[in-house]
N, C-alpha and C positions, 0 to 999 in steps of 0.2 A: 574470469573472462569478462571483458567489457560489456556493459549493458548496451544493447542496440538502441539506436535512436527510435523514439516513438513516432507515431503518425497521428494526424488529426483528420477529422471529417466534420465538415460543417453540416449541421442539422437545420431544422426549420427555425426561423426567427433568430434569436440570440443564443441558440444551443449549439454545442459542439461536443464531439466524442473523441477522447484521446485513447490511443491503443499503445500498449507496450507488451513485449513478450520476452522478458528477461529469462535466460537460461541459467539457473543457479546450480553450482557444483555441490549440491547437498540433497540428501534424501528428503522426500516430502514430509516425513515425520519431523524433520528439523525445521522445515520452512513453515508448516502450518501454524505452530505456536507463535512464530514471529509475526504472523498476520492476524491472529485471532485471540491473543491474550494481552491483558494490560502490560504484563512484564515484557513480552515480545515486542509489542508496538512501541513501548517506551525506549527501546534500544535503537530505533531507527526512524520512527515516523511521528508518533504522537503520544502524549500522556492521555491514556484512556480513563478519564474521570469516571465514566460509567461505561460498562461493556457487559450486557447481558447476552451471553453466548447461546442464543437460540432464535429461531425465526420469530420476528415481532418484538424482540428485546430492544431495550433502550440502548443508545450509544451516544457518548459525548466525548469528542476528541479535541485536545488542544495541540495543534501542530507544533512540533519542536522548531521548525525553521521559519515559522510565521507567528505573528502575535494575533492569532485567531482561534476561537473555539467554535466548533460546530456540533450540533446535536441532531439526532434523528432516531432511526430504527434499523435493526437488522432485517433486510428485506429478502435475503436468500441465505440459506445455511444448509450445507451438505457436508457433514463432518469429514475433514481431511481432504476436501475437494473444492468447495465453493463457499466464499464468504462475501456478502455484499452489504454495504452500509449506505443507506440513503439519508443524507444530512441536509439541513437547511431546506427542508421540504421537497426539493426537486433535484438535488445534486447526488449522483449515485457513483460510488466506487465499488468495483467488483474484482475479486481475485479468484481465478479459476486455476487450480493446480493440476498439472499433468505430470505424473512420475515418468522419468526417462531412465529405464533400468532401475538399479538399486541405489545409485548414489548421485543422481541429478534430478532436477525438477524444472519444468517449464511453467512459468507463471503467465497465464493470459490475463492481462489487466486492462480494464476499461475505466475511464472517468467520464461519465456523461453529466455535463454541467452547462451552465449558461454563462455568457460573457462576451466580450468583444474579441476581435482578431488579436489584439495585443494580449488579452487575458489567455487566449488559446496558446500563443507562442510562449508566454511565461509559464503556463501550465506544463507544457512539454519539457521545458528546462528544469522546472522544479521536480517533476516526477522522475526525470532522468537521474538527477542528483540523488533523489531518495532511493531509487533502486540500486544505484552504485553503493550507497551507504548500507542498504540491506545486505548486499553481497559481502561487503567488507565486515559487517557485524557477524554474519553467519559463518564466515571463514576466518573470523578472529584476527583480521589484519588491521583493524582501526576501531577506535571507540565511536559511539554515536555522537551526535551533536550535543555540546554542553555536558558531555560525560568524559570522565578520565578513564584511561585504560586500567584494567585491574593489574595490580602488581603481580609479577610472576611468582609461582609457588615454589 
């Protein structure tokens, strides 16, 4: 199912908040590792050079679709429900999973960050593409960026 368009909210100063609510056709037990393990993140979002999976743990992500590495801390962690990474001191990405029955999951996503209006528009486009890629990876319809599809068995 297509990823709905995200929304943005201007905060004080140069801060803005991006919102997405992709509805993924997978059980949350499948979605959670894609958002919270180095192996899962590598398939669609970032190489997790460091990912200490607990509140206060260190995190270093190298985005697959950008030549940028960010570091920070795990600032929220509720197993199989909420993962939040605060990187570059004040930029925060949060995934909140909501099971919908037994075979689909709503991801309530926010990206609270700083930047210009053009950064905000670009962020919406980038995260939309990332969530499209996440769904494709989870439903095995396409390889992640820079990855080749596994040969059929």
